[in-house]
C-alpha positions in Angstrom: 53.2 -64.3 -54.8 50.6 -63.0 -52.3 49.7 -65.2 -49.4 46.2 -65.8 -48.0 44.7 -67.9 -45.2 44.0 -71.3 -46.6 46.6 -71.3 -49.4 48.1 -74.8 -49.7 50.8 -76.5 -51.8 52.5 -79.9 -51.8 55.5 -81.8 -53.0 56.0 -85.6 -53.2 58.9 -87.9 -53.5 59.6 -91.7 -53.3 62.3 -92.4 -50.7 65.1 -94.6 -52.1 68.1 -96.5 -50.7 70.4 -93.9 -52.4 68.5 -91.1 -50.6 69.3 -92.7 -47.2 72.9 -93.3 -48.2 73.4 -89.8 -49.5 71.8 -88.2 -46.4 74.0 -90.3 -44.1 77.1 -89.2 -46.0 76.1 -85.5 -45.9 75.1 -85.4 -42.2 77.4 -88.1 -40.8 74.3 -89.9 -39.3 75.3 -93.6 -39.8 72.9 -94.9 -37.2 72.5 -98.7 -37.8 68.7 -98.3 -37.9 69.2 -96.5 -41.2 72.0 -98.3 -42.9 72.5 -101.8 -41.5 69.7 -104.3 -42.4 70.8 -106.9 -39.8 71.0 -104.6 -36.8 67.9 -102.8 -37.9 65.9 -106.1 -37.9 66.5 -106.2 -34.2 65.3 -102.7 -33.6 62.0 -101.3 -32.5 60.7 -101.2 -36.1 62.1 -104.6 -37.3 63.6 -103.1 -40.4 65.6 -100.2 -41.8 63.9 -96.8 -41.7 64.7 -93.5 -43.4 66.1 -90.6 -41.5 63.2 -88.6 -40.2 64.7 -85.3 -41.5 64.6 -86.6 -45.1 60.8 -86.4 -45.0 60.9 -83.2 -43.0 63.1 -81.7 -45.6 60.3 -82.0 -48.2 58.4 -79.4 -46.1 61.3 -77.0 -46.7 61.0 -77.8 -50.4 57.4 -76.7 -50.5 58.1 -73.5 -48.6 61.2 -72.6 -50.7 59.8 -73.5 -54.1 56.0 -73.3 -54.0 54.4 -71.7 -50.9 55.4 -69.0 -51.0 58.5 -69.8 -53.0 61.6 -67.9 -53.9 62.6 -65.5 -51.1 60.9 -67.3 -48.3 62.8 -67.6 -45.0 62.0 -70.4 -42.4 62.1 -68.8 -39.0 61.1 -71.8 -36.9 59.6 -75.2 -37.2 57.8 -77.7 -35.0 58.0 -81.4 -36.0 56.3 -84.4 -34.6 57.3 -87.8 -36.0 54.2 -89.9 -36.1 55.1 -93.0 -38.2 58.4 -94.3 -39.6 59.2 -94.1 -43.3 60.8 -97.0 -45.1 62.5 -97.5 -48.4 60.0 -97.3 -51.2 57.5 -95.1 -49.4 56.2 -92.1 -51.4 56.0 -89.1 -49.1 54.0 -86.0 -49.8 54.7 -82.8 -47.9 51.7 -80.5 -47.6 51.8 -76.9 -46.3 48.8 -74.8 -45.5 48.7 -71.1 -44.4 46.8 -71.0 -41.1 47.7 -67.6 -39.6 49.0 -64.2 -40.6 51.1 -63.3 -37.6 52.3 -59.9 -38.9 51.3 -58.8 -42.4 53.4 -55.7 -42.3 56.5 -57.7 -41.5 55.5 -60.7 -43.7 55.4 -63.3 -41.0 53.1 -66.3 -41.4 52.3 -69.6 -39.7 51.9 -72.7 -41.8 50.4 -76.1 -40.9 52.9 -78.7 -42.1 52.2 -82.4 -42.7 53.8 -85.4 -44.5 51.7 -88.3 -45.7 52.7 -91.6 -47.2 51.2 -93.4 -50.2 48.5 -94.9 -47.9 47.5 -91.4 -46.8 48.9 -92.2 -43.3 50.3 -89.2 -41.4 54.0 -89.6 -40.9 54.9 -86.1 -39.8 52.8 -83.4 -38.2 53.8 -79.9 -37.2 53.9 -76.2 -38.1 56.3 -73.7 -39.4 56.8 -69.9 -39.1 58.1 -68.2 -42.2 59.0 -64.7 -43.3 58.1 -63.5 -46.8 57.6 -60.0 -48.1 54.9 -60.3 -50.8 54.6 -57.4 -53.2 51.0 -56.2 -52.8 49.7 -54.5 -56.0 48.7 -50.9 -56.0 49.8 -50.3 -52.4 51.5 -47.0 -51.7 54.5 -47.8 -49.6 54.6 -44.4 -47.9 50.9 -45.0 -46.9 51.8 -48.4 -45.5 54.4 -47.0 -43.1 52.3 -44.1 -41.8 48.7 -45.3 -41.9 47.5 -46.7 -38.5 45.0 -49.0 -40.2 45.4 -51.7 -42.9 44.7 -50.5 -46.4 41.8 -52.0 -48.4 44.3 -53.9 -50.5 46.0 -55.4 -47.4 42.6 -56.4 -45.9 42.1 -58.7 -48.9 45.1 -60.7 -47.9 44.5 -61.0 -44.1 42.1 -63.8 -44.6 39.0 -62.4 -42.8 36.0 -64.6 -43.4 33.8 -61.6 -44.4 34.0 -57.9 -44.2 32.1 -54.9 -45.5 33.0 -51.3 -46.5 34.8 -48.6 -44.5 36.5 -51.2 -42.2 39.4 -49.9 -40.3 41.5 -52.5 -38.5 44.7 -51.4 -36.7 48.0 -52.8 -37.8 48.7 -53.5 -34.1 45.5 -55.5 -33.6 46.0 -59.3 -33.2 43.7 -61.5 -35.2 44.4 -65.1 -34.2 41.6 -66.7 -36.3 40.8 -64.2 -39.1 39.0 -67.0 -41.0 36.4 -67.0 -38.2 36.0 -63.3 -38.1 33.0 -61.5 -39.7 32.9 -57.7 -39.9 30.1 -55.5 -41.1 30.2 -51.9 -42.5 31.7 -48.9 -40.8 33.7 -50.8 -38.2 36.8 -49.6 -36.4 39.1 -51.9 -34.3 41.9 -50.0 -32.5 45.5 -50.8 -31.4 46.4 -53.8 -29.3 43.0 -55.4 -29.4 43.1 -59.2 -29.5 40.4 -61.2 -31.3 40.4 -65.0 -31.1 37.9 -67.7 -32.2 34.5 -67.1 -33.7 33.5 -63.4 -33.6 30.7 -61.7 -35.6 30.7 -57.8 -35.7 27.8 -55.8 -37.1 27.6 -52.3 -38.6 28.8 -49.1 -36.9 30.8 -50.8 -34.3 33.9 -49.5 -32.5 36.3 -51.5 -30.4 38.8 -49.4 -28.5 42.4 -50.1 -27.6 43.5 -53.1 -25.5 40.2 -55.0 -25.7 40.1 -58.8 -25.8 37.4 -60.8 -27.6 37.8 -64.6 -27.0 35.0 -66.2 -29.0 36.2 -69.8 -28.8 34.0 -72.3 -30.8 30.6 -70.8 -29.8 31.3 -67.2 -30.6 30.8 -63.5 -29.7 28.1 -61.5 -31.5 28.2 -57.6 -31.5 25.1 -56.2 -33.2 24.9 -52.8 -35.0 25.9 -49.6 -33.1 27.4 -51.6 -30.2 30.8 -50.6 -28.8 33.6 -51.4 -26.3 35.6 -48.9 -24.4 39.3 -49.5 -23.8 40.4 -52.7 -22.0 37.0 -54.5 -22.1 37.4 -58.3 -22.1 34.7 -60.6 -23.4 34.9 -64.4 -22.9 32.7 -66.9 -24.8 35.0 -69.6 -23.4 36.5 -70.1 -20.0 38.4 -72.7 -18.0 36.9 -74.5 -15.1 38.1 -73.0 -11.8 36.6 -75.6 -9.5 39.7 -77.9 -9.6 37.7 -80.6 -11.4 39.6 -79.9 -14.6 43.0 -78.9 -15.7 43.3 -75.4 -17.1 45.1 -73.3 -19.8 45.6 -74.0 -23.5 48.7 -76.1 -23.2 46.6 -79.0 -21.7 44.8 -81.5 -24.1 41.0 -81.0 -24.2 40.3 -84.4 -22.7 41.6 -83.0 -19.4 39.5 -79.8 -19.6 36.0 -81.3 -19.7 34.8 -78.6 -17.3 35.5 -75.7 -19.7 32.6 -73.4 -20.4 31.7 -72.5 -24.0 28.7 -70.4 -24.6 27.7 -67.6 -27.0 28.0 -64.0 -25.8 25.6 -61.6 -27.5 25.8 -57.8 -27.3 22.6 -56.5 -28.9 22.1 -53.2 -30.8 23.2 -50.0 -29.1 25.0 -51.7 -26.3 28.0 -49.8 -24.9 30.4 -51.4 -22.4 32.6 -49.1 -20.2 36.3 -49.4 -19.7 37.9 -52.4 -17.9 34.6 -54.3 -17.8 34.5 -58.1 -18.1 31.7 -60.1 -19.8 31.5 -63.8 -19.1 30.4 -66.8 -21.3 26.7 -67.2 -22.1 25.7 -63.6 -21.3 23.1 -61.7 -23.5 23.3 -57.9 -23.0 19.9 -56.7 -24.2 19.3 -53.9 -26.7 20.3 -50.4 -25.6 22.0 -51.4 -22.4 24.8 -49.3 -21.0 27.5 -51.0 -18.8 29.4 -48.8 -16.4 33.2 -48.9 -16.1 34.9 -51.7 -14.2 31.7 -53.9 -14.2 31.6 -57.7 -14.3 28.7 -59.0 -16.3 27.9 -62.6 -15.4 24.1 -62.7 -16.1 21.8 -61.5 -18.8 21.0 -57.8 -18.9 17.4 -56.8 -19.8 17.1 -54.2 -22.6 17.4 -50.5 -22.1 19.0 -50.5 -18.7 22.1 -49.0 -17.1 24.1 -51.7 -15.3 27.0 -51.0 -12.9 29.1 -53.0 -10.4 30.7 -56.4 -9.8 28.5 -58.3 -10.4 26.6 -55.7 -12.5 23.2 -54.6 -11.3 20.6 -52.5 -13.0 20.5 -49.1 -11.5 18.2 -47.1 -13.8 16.6 -47.0 -17.2 18.4 -45.8 -20.4 16.7 -43.4 -22.8 15.6 -44.7 -26.2 16.1 -41.3 -27.9 19.2 -42.6 -29.7 16.8 -44.7 -31.9 15.6 -41.5 -33.5 19.3 -40.6 -34.3 19.8 -44.0 -35.8 16.9 -43.6 -38.2 18.1 -40.1 -39.1 21.6 -41.5 -39.8 20.3 -44.3 -41.9 18.1 -42.0 -44.0 21.0 -39.6 -44.6 23.2 -42.5 -45.7 20.5 -43.5 -48.2 20.3 -40.1 -49.8 24.0 -39.6 -49.8 24.6 -42.9 -51.5 26.4 -44.4 -48.5 24.2 -47.4 -48.3 24.1 -50.3 -50.7 20.8 -51.9 -51.9 21.1 -54.7 -49.4 21.3 -52.2 -46.5 18.3 -50.3 -47.7 16.2 -53.5 -48.0 17.2 -54.6 -44.5 16.3 -51.1 -43.2 12.8 -51.2 -44.7 12.3 -54.8 -43.6 13.1 -53.7 -40.0 10.7 -50.7 -40.3 8.0 -53.0 -41.6 8.4 -55.4 -38.7 8.1 -52.5 -36.3 4.9 -51.2 -37.9 3.4 -54.7 -37.9 4.3 -55.2 -34.2 
């Protein structure tokens, strides 16, 4: 089968006394809490409980027989035991695809849970699996030599939305493809990392080694915007004042000082190499950001900004707007634009004329 973000499958079983006895015999785990009613009554739980791995094994059943099924290999697993399971409980293991770690190598991350008959969570965790799906109509020689994902492969990455002529490098890292929206004529180059909510318009280029960290609020890149190599954009940031703990390993309740704010790059914005854009910044239409700049405040439209922090040093010409209109018209006559694109174009022209 082919795997997509959001795919889910389950398997349920009622845990019996014979299951516990058989498991103890196979593994040699004769802990009294599992097999001796008298001693178990004096334990933390006051009764016999099933071996935790009996329930966890149901996760393996889902992976090996349903999602993705025959041929799947379990590479690693994280298991948190939340609630004990007793004889007579019916446990349902549920696996859901949450991340495509490496499509070319067939490596996926699954959310794994086990629930009892009362819908109580008894096991929480995740699993990393390897499974080589057989994508239909994909030329294997093309897969090995093409820098970018094929159209067929893009369908299975799990991107929330994408248009036509989208080129995403096989070496780009998409942590949350289900939160990524991509327009038409977009290219994302090698070793770029995209995480969290990110919305990319039409005719956008993101060069190598860039980092877009959208968090929950998001990064918006409008049409004809672009990033040179090694640009980093943060819509989320830790608190550096020492009033909060930092880094993603710490629970959110200890990071109340974190900043989360939308970053918006308007049309025709270009950001030079090794620049950094901080949360909450709006870079106005037509702005050009010089190399190695740090943008911590909004930039007014059609300016050239340079420095750390970035300052406006001169105006930027609007001549490229004529080129944009010429390109759009050419695309219309050449059949490169769909009906929706044409309608949006004339809507924009109408708004300009009214203004």
